[in-house]
C-alpha positions, 0 to 999 in steps of 0.5 A, a space after each residue: 710838459 712846457 706850456 706853448 708859447 703862442 705870442 701872435 693870433 689873428 681873431 674875428 670878432 662879430 657884436 650881436 644884432 639889435 632886436 627887431 621892435 614889435 607891431 602890436 596893438 592893446 586888446 583889453 576887454 571894454 577897451 576899444 582902439 586900445 593903441 599900438 604898444 609894441 615894444 622896442 628890440 633889445 641891443 646887442 651884446 659887445 665884444 669887450 677885452 679884458 686884462 688877465 694878469 693869470 694869462 702869459 701865451 695867447 694860447 686860448 686863440 690858438 683853436 678859437 679863431 672866432 668870437 660872437 656875442 649875442 642879438 639882442 631879443 625882438 620886441 613883443 605886444 605889450 610894450 615889452 622890450 625885448 632882452 639885450 644881448 649878454 655881451 661878451 669879454 675875452 680875456 687876454 695877457 697885461 701887454 697884448 697890443 690888438 691891431 686892424 687886420 687890414 691896416 696893422 694899426 693899433 686899436 688898443 694896447 691893453 696894459 690897463 686894467 680898465 675893460 675896452 669895447 672893440 665892437 659895439 652892439 646894434 641898437 635895436 629896433 623900435 616897436 610901432 608904439 614910437 610912430 604913433 601920431 595924432 594923423 597916424 593913430 594905426 600905424 602897422 609898422 615897426 622898425 628893424 635892429 641894426 646890426 653890430 659890429 665887426 672886425 678882424 684883428 691881431 692879437 701881439 703879446 709885448 711883454 710888459 716887464 722893466 728889463 730885458 736880459 740878452 745875450 747869446 743862448 748858454 749865456 746864463 740868463 736862465 741862472 740870473 733871473 732863477 737866482 733874483 727873482 722867484 721865477 723856475 725857469 729851465 735850466 740846463 747846459 745846451 743851448 735853446 733851453 728858454 724856448 719862451 719868455 720868462 717873467 720874475 719880479 726881482 725885490 730889491 727893497 722896501 717898496 723898490 722892486 722892478 719885472 726882469 724879462 729873461 728873453 730867449 736866446 739871439 743869434 747873429 741872422 735873428 734880425 731876418 728871422 734865424 733861430 729863436 731869438 728872432 720871434 722874441 725880439 719884439 718883447 724887448 720893445 716895451 723894457 726899459 734897460 737891457 742886461 747884456 749878459 756875456 758870456 767872459 769865460 769863453 767855455 765855447 770857444 768864443 769871443 766875448 768882445 765879437 758876441 757883445 758887437 754881434 747882438 748890438 748889432 741885430 738889435 740894430 737890424 731890428 729896431 734903431 730905437 732899440 739898439 739905442 736903449 741904456 744897457 749895463 753889460 754884465 761878464 758871466 762864469 767869471 768864476 770860470 775865467 782863467 785868463 782875465 785878457 778877454 774880461 778887461 777888453 770887454 771893460 774896454 769896450 762897454 766903457 766906450 760905449 757909456 754902459 755900465 760894465 759888471 762882472 759877477 757869477 750868476 750861478 755861484 750868486 757872486 756879485 749879484 747884489 752890486 748887479 740889482 742895487 746899480 738896475 734899481 738905480 738906473 730904472 730910477 731915472 728911466 721913463 716907465 714903461 712904453 704903452 703904445 697910443 692908438 694909431 687906429 681912426 675909426 673910418 666910415 663904412 665904405 657901402 654901395 649905395 647903388 643898392 636899392 633903398 625901399 621907400 614906403 609911404 605912411 601918411 606923413 612918414 617916408 619908410 626908408 629902408 636897405 641893407 646898405 642903410 643899417 650898415 651904414 647907420 650902425 658905423 654912424 656917431 649921431 653925437 657928431 658933428 662931422 659924422 652926421 654930415 658924413 652921413 647926410 653926404 651918404 643919404 644926398 649922394 645915393 639919390 634918396 632925397 631925389 627920389 623921395 621928392 619925385 614921389 612927392 614928399 613936401 617939407 614938414 614930412 618925417 622921414 624914417 631910417 630905423 631907429 632915426 626920424 627927422 623932418 624933411 626940409 628942402 
Protein backbone atom coordinates (compact mmCIF):
# COMPACT_ATOMS: atom_id res chain seq x y z
CA UNK A 1 0.00 0.00 0.00
CA UNK A 2 1.47 3.35 -1.05
CA UNK A 3 2.04 6.05 1.56
CA UNK A 4 -0.31 8.97 1.11
CA UNK A 5 1.53 12.08 0.06
CA UNK A 6 0.70 15.09 2.22
CA UNK A 7 2.47 18.32 1.26
CA UNK A 8 0.51 20.91 3.27
CA UNK A 9 -0.37 21.05 6.94
CA UNK A 10 -1.43 23.61 9.52
CA UNK A 11 -0.18 23.20 13.09
CA UNK A 12 -0.29 25.12 16.36
CA UNK A 13 2.94 25.44 18.36
CA UNK A 14 3.25 26.77 21.90
CA UNK A 15 6.47 27.12 23.85
CA UNK A 16 6.50 26.46 27.58
CA UNK A 17 5.83 29.16 30.17
CA UNK A 18 8.53 30.22 32.58
CA UNK A 19 8.26 28.94 36.16
CA UNK A 20 7.42 31.28 39.02
CA UNK A 21 10.03 32.57 41.43
CA UNK A 22 9.77 31.42 45.06
CA UNK A 23 9.19 33.41 48.24
CA UNK A 24 11.27 31.70 50.93
CA UNK A 25 13.57 32.54 53.84
CA UNK A 26 16.62 30.75 55.12
CA UNK A 27 15.88 28.90 58.31
CA UNK A 28 18.66 27.17 60.19
CA UNK A 29 19.24 26.40 63.85
CA UNK A 30 21.39 29.04 65.55
CA UNK A 31 21.15 31.30 62.45
CA UNK A 32 18.92 34.25 63.14
CA UNK A 33 17.33 36.21 60.27
CA UNK A 34 18.84 34.02 57.56
CA UNK A 35 17.40 36.25 54.88
CA UNK A 36 15.51 35.57 51.64
CA UNK A 37 16.60 32.55 49.63
CA UNK A 38 13.76 31.95 47.15
CA UNK A 39 15.01 30.37 43.92
CA UNK A 40 14.19 31.46 40.39
CA UNK A 41 11.70 29.71 38.16
CA UNK A 42 13.01 27.63 35.27
CA UNK A 43 12.76 28.80 31.68
CA UNK A 44 10.05 27.29 29.52
CA UNK A 45 11.00 24.87 26.76
CA UNK A 46 11.19 26.12 23.17
CA UNK A 47 9.75 24.67 19.96
CA UNK A 48 12.47 23.81 17.42
CA UNK A 49 12.24 22.63 13.82
CA UNK A 50 14.81 20.17 12.45
CA UNK A 51 15.24 18.73 8.96
CA UNK A 52 14.90 14.93 8.75
CA UNK A 53 16.06 13.43 5.45
CA UNK A 54 14.18 10.21 6.21
CA UNK A 55 10.87 12.09 5.84
CA UNK A 56 9.42 12.72 2.40
CA UNK A 57 5.90 13.88 3.27
CA UNK A 58 4.04 15.88 5.92
CA UNK A 59 1.89 12.86 6.75
CA UNK A 60 2.94 13.03 10.43
CA UNK A 61 1.05 16.32 10.76
CA UNK A 62 -2.25 15.07 9.38
CA UNK A 63 -3.64 13.99 12.75
CA UNK A 64 -1.36 15.63 15.30
CA UNK A 65 -1.88 19.37 14.98
CA UNK A 66 -0.90 20.81 18.39
CA UNK A 67 2.65 20.86 19.74
CA UNK A 68 3.44 22.14 23.22
CA UNK A 69 6.81 22.35 24.97
CA UNK A 70 7.22 21.79 28.69
CA UNK A 71 6.73 24.60 31.21
CA UNK A 72 9.57 25.62 33.49
CA UNK A 73 9.30 24.45 37.11
CA UNK A 74 8.73 26.90 39.95
CA UNK A 75 11.67 27.91 42.14
CA UNK A 76 12.08 26.61 45.69
CA UNK A 77 13.61 27.68 48.97
CA UNK A 78 17.31 27.26 49.61
CA UNK A 79 18.09 29.21 46.43
CA UNK A 80 16.99 26.22 44.36
CA UNK A 81 16.09 27.23 40.85
CA UNK A 82 13.31 25.40 39.09
CA UNK A 83 14.19 22.97 36.32
CA UNK A 84 14.01 24.35 32.78
CA UNK A 85 11.21 22.92 30.67
CA UNK A 86 12.26 20.43 27.99
CA UNK A 87 12.30 21.83 24.48
CA UNK A 88 10.32 20.04 21.78
CA UNK A 89 11.90 19.28 18.40
CA UNK A 90 9.56 18.87 15.43
CA UNK A 91 11.06 17.02 12.48
CA UNK A 92 10.12 18.05 8.95
CA UNK A 93 11.21 16.97 5.44
CA UNK A 94 13.98 18.93 3.78
CA UNK A 95 12.49 21.69 1.64
CA UNK A 96 9.58 22.51 3.95
CA UNK A 97 8.50 26.16 3.95
CA UNK A 98 7.19 27.46 7.27
CA UNK A 99 4.61 30.21 6.79
CA UNK A 100 2.71 32.41 9.22
CA UNK A 101 -0.84 31.06 9.15
CA UNK A 102 -2.53 34.48 9.13
CA UNK A 103 -0.32 36.45 6.72
CA UNK A 104 1.16 33.66 4.60
CA UNK A 105 4.62 35.20 4.99
CA UNK A 106 7.62 32.85 4.97
CA UNK A 107 9.14 32.44 8.43
CA UNK A 108 11.79 29.89 7.48
CA UNK A 109 12.85 27.70 4.57
CA UNK A 110 13.89 24.38 6.12
CA UNK A 111 16.53 23.49 3.55
CA UNK A 112 19.63 23.47 5.75
CA UNK A 113 20.66 21.27 8.67
CA UNK A 114 20.62 23.89 11.43
CA UNK A 115 17.75 23.63 13.93
CA UNK A 116 15.40 26.62 13.89
CA UNK A 117 13.77 28.06 17.02
CA UNK A 118 10.15 28.67 16.02
CA UNK A 119 8.76 29.56 19.48
CA UNK A 120 10.94 30.75 22.35
CA UNK A 121 10.16 29.54 25.84
CA UNK A 122 9.13 32.06 28.51
CA UNK A 123 11.72 33.34 30.95
CA UNK A 124 11.50 32.12 34.52
CA UNK A 125 10.48 34.57 37.25
CA UNK A 126 12.90 35.81 39.91
CA UNK A 127 12.82 34.53 43.46
CA UNK A 128 12.59 36.96 46.36
CA UNK A 129 16.36 36.84 46.99
CA UNK A 130 16.79 39.20 44.00
CA UNK A 131 14.71 41.90 45.69
CA UNK A 132 16.66 42.19 48.95
CA UNK A 133 18.17 45.65 49.52
CA UNK A 134 19.74 47.33 52.55
CA UNK A 135 16.39 49.01 53.26
CA UNK A 136 14.23 46.01 52.29
CA UNK A 137 15.86 43.01 53.89
CA UNK A 138 12.72 40.84 54.03
CA UNK A 139 11.07 40.98 50.59
CA UNK A 140 7.87 38.93 50.72
CA UNK A 141 7.31 38.82 46.99
CA UNK A 142 8.69 37.09 43.92
CA UNK A 143 7.94 37.28 40.23
CA UNK A 144 5.84 35.08 38.01
CA UNK A 145 7.33 33.50 34.91
CA UNK A 146 6.61 34.92 31.45
CA UNK A 147 4.51 33.03 28.89
CA UNK A 148 6.15 31.25 25.99
CA UNK A 149 5.58 32.28 22.39
CA UNK A 150 2.90 30.58 20.33
CA UNK A 151 2.26 30.47 16.58
CA UNK A 152 -0.14 28.95 14.12
CA UNK A 153 1.97 28.02 11.11
CA UNK A 154 1.44 26.48 7.69
CA UNK A 155 3.93 23.85 6.58
CA UNK A 156 4.32 23.59 2.82
CA UNK A 157 6.63 21.04 1.24
CA UNK A 158 8.49 22.12 -1.87
CA UNK A 159 10.75 19.31 -3.02
CA UNK A 160 14.45 20.04 -3.36
CA UNK A 161 15.38 18.79 -6.82
CA UNK A 162 17.72 19.99 -9.56
CA UNK A 163 15.60 18.66 -12.41
CA UNK A 164 11.83 18.35 -12.73
CA UNK A 165 10.19 15.99 -15.21
CA UNK A 166 7.05 17.57 -16.66
CA UNK A 167 4.56 16.45 -19.24
CA UNK A 168 1.15 14.90 -19.74
CA UNK A 169 0.24 11.70 -17.89
CA UNK A 170 1.58 8.45 -19.35
CA UNK A 171 4.40 10.02 -21.40
CA UNK A 172 7.08 7.95 -19.61
CA UNK A 173 8.33 10.20 -16.80
CA UNK A 174 8.32 7.43 -14.17
CA UNK A 175 9.97 5.00 -16.57
CA UNK A 176 12.74 7.51 -17.32
CA UNK A 177 13.34 8.16 -13.60
CA UNK A 178 13.58 4.43 -12.89
CA UNK A 179 16.08 3.96 -15.73
CA UNK A 180 18.49 6.81 -14.91
CA UNK A 181 18.33 6.53 -11.10
CA UNK A 182 17.75 3.95 -8.38
CA UNK A 183 14.22 5.18 -7.70
CA UNK A 184 11.41 2.65 -8.00
CA UNK A 185 8.25 4.55 -8.89
CA UNK A 186 5.04 2.71 -9.69
CA UNK A 187 4.77 2.24 -13.46
CA UNK A 188 1.69 1.16 -15.41
CA UNK A 189 0.09 1.97 -18.76
CA UNK A 190 -2.69 4.24 -17.52
CA UNK A 191 -3.10 7.87 -16.60
CA UNK A 192 -2.10 9.13 -13.16
CA UNK A 193 0.00 6.13 -12.20
CA UNK A 194 2.09 8.69 -10.32
CA UNK A 195 -0.05 10.05 -7.50
CA UNK A 196 2.75 11.87 -5.69
CA UNK A 197 6.24 13.13 -6.64
CA UNK A 198 9.15 10.70 -6.70
CA UNK A 199 12.78 11.68 -6.25
CA UNK A 200 15.84 9.92 -7.60
CA UNK A 201 19.56 10.66 -7.54
CA UNK A 202 21.22 10.41 -10.95
CA UNK A 203 24.97 9.66 -10.87
CA UNK A 204 26.80 11.03 -13.90
CA UNK A 205 30.48 10.68 -13.07
CA UNK A 206 32.85 10.73 -10.12
CA UNK A 207 31.61 13.58 -7.89
CA UNK A 208 28.89 14.60 -10.36
CA UNK A 209 25.24 13.85 -9.62
CA UNK A 210 21.88 15.56 -9.53
CA UNK A 211 18.41 15.03 -8.04
CA UNK A 212 15.54 14.40 -10.45
CA UNK A 213 11.86 14.73 -9.52
CA UNK A 214 9.05 12.92 -11.31
CA UNK A 215 6.10 15.31 -11.01
CA UNK A 216 2.57 13.85 -11.42
CA UNK A 217 1.14 14.40 -14.87
CA UNK A 218 -0.08 17.89 -15.64
CA UNK A 219 -3.25 18.31 -17.71
CA UNK A 220 -4.94 21.27 -19.35
CA UNK A 221 -6.57 23.38 -16.64
CA UNK A 222 -4.06 22.23 -13.99
CA UNK A 223 -3.18 25.84 -13.08
CA UNK A 224 -6.86 26.37 -12.19
CA UNK A 225 -7.04 23.19 -10.12
CA UNK A 226 -7.97 20.48 -12.62
CA UNK A 227 -6.50 17.01 -12.24
CA UNK A 228 -3.63 16.05 -9.97
CA UNK A 229 -1.03 18.36 -11.50
CA UNK A 230 -2.26 21.48 -9.73
CA UNK A 231 -1.44 20.02 -6.31
CA UNK A 232 2.14 19.41 -7.35
CA UNK A 233 2.99 22.32 -9.63
CA UNK A 234 4.52 23.99 -6.57
CA UNK A 235 7.14 21.24 -6.41
CA UNK A 236 8.65 22.42 -9.69
CA UNK A 237 9.34 25.86 -8.15
CA UNK A 238 12.77 24.88 -6.85
CA UNK A 239 13.89 22.91 -9.93
CA UNK A 240 16.73 24.59 -11.75
CA UNK A 241 15.93 22.84 -15.02
CA UNK A 242 12.83 21.27 -16.55
CA UNK A 243 12.92 18.17 -18.72
CA UNK A 244 9.76 18.26 -20.82
CA UNK A 245 8.76 14.77 -21.95
CA UNK A 246 6.43 14.41 -24.94
CA UNK A 247 4.95 11.19 -26.32
CA UNK A 248 6.39 11.25 -29.83
CA UNK A 249 4.57 8.11 -30.94
CA UNK A 250 1.11 9.66 -30.83
CA UNK A 251 -0.01 6.31 -29.35
CA UNK A 252 -3.10 7.92 -27.85
CA UNK A 253 -3.96 9.90 -30.98
CA UNK A 254 -2.39 13.09 -29.62
CA UNK A 255 -0.34 15.72 -31.45
CA UNK A 256 3.16 16.13 -29.85
CA UNK A 257 3.37 19.85 -30.69
CA UNK A 258 -0.09 20.55 -29.27
CA UNK A 259 0.83 18.65 -26.07
CA UNK A 260 4.09 20.59 -25.77
CA UNK A 261 2.33 23.96 -26.15
CA UNK A 262 -0.48 22.98 -23.76
CA UNK A 263 1.91 22.10 -20.91
CA UNK A 264 3.90 25.30 -21.39
CA UNK A 265 0.66 27.29 -21.31
CA UNK A 266 -0.19 25.73 -17.93
CA UNK A 267 3.27 26.60 -16.61
CA UNK A 268 2.82 30.22 -17.72
CA UNK A 269 -0.57 30.47 -16.04
CA UNK A 270 0.84 29.10 -12.82
CA UNK A 271 4.03 31.20 -12.75
CA UNK A 272 5.70 33.41 -15.33
CA UNK A 273 9.03 32.78 -13.63
CA UNK A 274 8.53 29.03 -13.91
CA UNK A 275 7.63 29.28 -17.60
CA UNK A 276 10.88 31.18 -18.23
CA UNK A 277 12.99 28.42 -16.70
CA UNK A 278 15.32 26.43 -18.93
CA UNK A 279 13.93 23.32 -20.59
CA UNK A 280 15.25 20.30 -22.41
CA UNK A 281 12.57 18.93 -24.71
CA UNK A 282 12.57 15.15 -25.05
CA UNK A 283 10.59 13.13 -27.58
CA UNK A 284 10.00 9.81 -25.79
CA UNK A 285 8.78 6.43 -27.13
CA UNK A 286 10.80 7.05 -30.28
CA UNK A 287 10.95 3.27 -30.84
CA UNK A 288 7.18 3.29 -31.50
CA UNK A 289 7.26 6.11 -34.07
CA UNK A 290 6.03 5.14 -37.54
CA UNK A 291 5.72 8.64 -39.01
CA UNK A 292 8.72 10.93 -38.36
CA UNK A 293 6.83 14.10 -39.39
CA UNK A 294 5.31 14.88 -35.94
CA UNK A 295 8.74 14.38 -34.32
CA UNK A 296 10.38 16.80 -36.74
CA UNK A 297 7.57 19.31 -36.16
CA UNK A 298 8.21 19.07 -32.41
CA UNK A 299 11.95 19.51 -32.98
CA UNK A 300 11.32 22.65 -35.02
CA UNK A 301 8.96 24.03 -32.37
CA UNK A 302 11.40 23.40 -29.50
CA UNK A 303 14.43 24.78 -31.33
CA UNK A 304 12.47 27.88 -32.36
CA UNK A 305 12.09 28.60 -28.63
CA UNK A 306 15.79 27.98 -27.98
CA UNK A 307 15.34 24.65 -26.18
CA UNK A 308 17.68 21.68 -26.75
CA UNK A 309 15.86 18.75 -28.35
CA UNK A 310 16.60 15.04 -27.85
CA UNK A 311 14.90 11.79 -28.76
CA UNK A 312 14.89 8.63 -26.66
CA UNK A 313 13.06 5.50 -25.64
CA UNK A 314 13.07 5.24 -21.86
CA UNK A 315 11.62 1.72 -22.00
CA UNK A 316 14.50 0.40 -24.13
CA UNK A 317 17.14 2.74 -22.58
CA UNK A 318 17.84 4.24 -26.01
CA UNK A 319 19.25 7.79 -25.73
CA UNK A 320 19.16 7.98 -21.93
CA UNK A 321 22.95 8.44 -21.52
CA UNK A 322 22.88 11.34 -23.96
CA UNK A 323 20.05 12.95 -21.99
CA UNK A 324 21.87 12.57 -18.65
CA UNK A 325 25.01 14.16 -20.13
CA UNK A 326 22.97 17.03 -21.59
CA UNK A 327 21.28 17.64 -18.22
CA UNK A 328 24.60 17.61 -16.35
CA UNK A 329 26.11 20.10 -18.81
CA UNK A 330 23.12 22.43 -18.47
CA UNK A 331 23.12 22.26 -14.67
CA UNK A 332 26.81 23.19 -14.52
CA UNK A 333 25.88 26.64 -15.87
CA UNK A 334 22.85 27.25 -13.61
CA UNK A 335 22.69 28.73 -10.09
CA UNK A 336 22.02 26.40 -7.13
CA UNK A 337 18.57 25.24 -6.06
CA UNK A 338 16.35 28.11 -4.97
CA UNK A 339 16.04 28.82 -1.26
CA UNK A 340 13.42 31.24 0.01
CA UNK A 341 14.37 34.21 2.14
CA UNK A 342 12.27 34.87 5.27
CA UNK A 343 9.53 37.44 4.74
CA UNK A 344 8.03 37.49 8.20
CA UNK A 345 9.19 40.19 10.58
CA UNK A 346 8.26 39.57 14.18
CA UNK A 347 5.97 42.39 15.16
CA UNK A 348 5.18 43.51 18.71
CA UNK A 349 1.90 41.96 19.84
CA UNK A 350 -1.30 43.97 19.80
CA UNK A 351 -2.34 44.33 23.42
CA UNK A 352 -5.37 45.86 25.09
CA UNK A 353 -3.79 48.59 27.21
CA UNK A 354 -7.12 49.29 28.90
CA UNK A 355 -6.83 46.19 31.08
CA UNK A 356 -5.99 47.31 34.62
CA UNK A 357 -2.52 46.77 36.06
CA UNK A 358 -1.97 45.74 39.67
CA UNK A 359 0.47 48.11 41.41
CA UNK A 360 1.84 47.39 44.87
CA UNK A 361 4.40 49.35 46.86
CA UNK A 362 7.11 47.58 48.86
CA UNK A 363 9.25 50.27 50.51
CA UNK A 364 11.03 52.02 47.62
CA UNK A 365 10.03 49.32 45.11
CA UNK A 366 6.86 49.45 43.02
CA UNK A 367 5.65 46.05 41.84
CA UNK A 368 3.64 46.17 38.62
CA UNK A 369 1.80 43.15 37.25
CA UNK A 370 -0.90 42.50 34.67
CA UNK A 371 -1.84 39.99 31.99
CA UNK A 372 -1.23 42.32 29.03
CA UNK A 373 2.12 43.35 30.53
CA UNK A 374 3.18 39.70 30.72
CA UNK A 375 2.22 39.09 27.09
CA UNK A 376 4.00 42.25 25.94
CA UNK A 377 7.24 41.50 27.82
CA UNK A 378 7.33 37.93 26.50
CA UNK A 379 7.66 39.33 22.96
CA UNK A 380 10.08 42.21 23.54
CA UNK A 381 13.77 41.87 22.73
CA UNK A 382 15.30 44.04 25.45
CA UNK A 383 18.74 43.88 23.83
CA UNK A 384 17.35 45.81 20.85
CA UNK A 385 17.11 49.63 21.20
CA UNK A 386 14.02 50.04 19.01
CA UNK A 387 12.22 47.26 20.89
CA UNK A 388 12.98 48.97 24.20
CA UNK A 389 11.68 52.28 22.85
CA UNK A 390 8.49 50.56 21.68
CA UNK A 391 8.09 49.03 25.14
CA UNK A 392 8.53 52.41 26.83
CA UNK A 393 5.98 53.95 24.44
CA UNK A 394 3.44 51.25 25.30
CA UNK A 395 3.92 51.81 29.04
CA UNK A 396 3.38 55.55 28.65
CA UNK A 397 0.34 55.02 26.43
CA UNK A 398 -1.20 52.75 29.07
CA UNK A 399 -1.04 55.55 31.64
CA UNK A 400 1.22 53.54 33.96
CA UNK A 401 3.63 56.38 34.71
CA UNK A 402 0.75 58.78 35.43
CA UNK A 403 -0.71 56.29 37.91
CA UNK A 404 2.65 55.81 39.60
CA UNK A 405 3.06 59.56 40.05
CA UNK A 406 -0.45 59.82 41.46
CA UNK A 407 0.47 57.10 43.97
CA UNK A 408 3.58 59.02 45.06
CA UNK A 409 6.52 57.49 43.24
CA UNK A 410 9.75 59.47 43.54
CA UNK A 411 12.90 59.76 41.45
CA UNK A 412 15.23 56.89 42.23
CA UNK A 413 12.48 54.46 43.27
CA UNK A 414 12.65 51.01 41.68
CA UNK A 415 9.91 49.86 39.30
CA UNK A 416 9.77 46.05 39.08
CA UNK A 417 8.05 44.51 36.03
CA UNK A 418 8.41 40.74 36.30
CA UNK A 419 12.12 40.07 35.60
CA UNK A 420 12.86 43.70 34.66
CA UNK A 421 13.79 46.45 37.11
CA UNK A 422 14.62 50.09 36.44
CA UNK A 423 15.01 53.32 38.35
CA UNK A 424 12.18 55.76 37.86
CA UNK A 425 13.15 59.15 36.40
CA UNK A 426 10.74 61.87 35.39
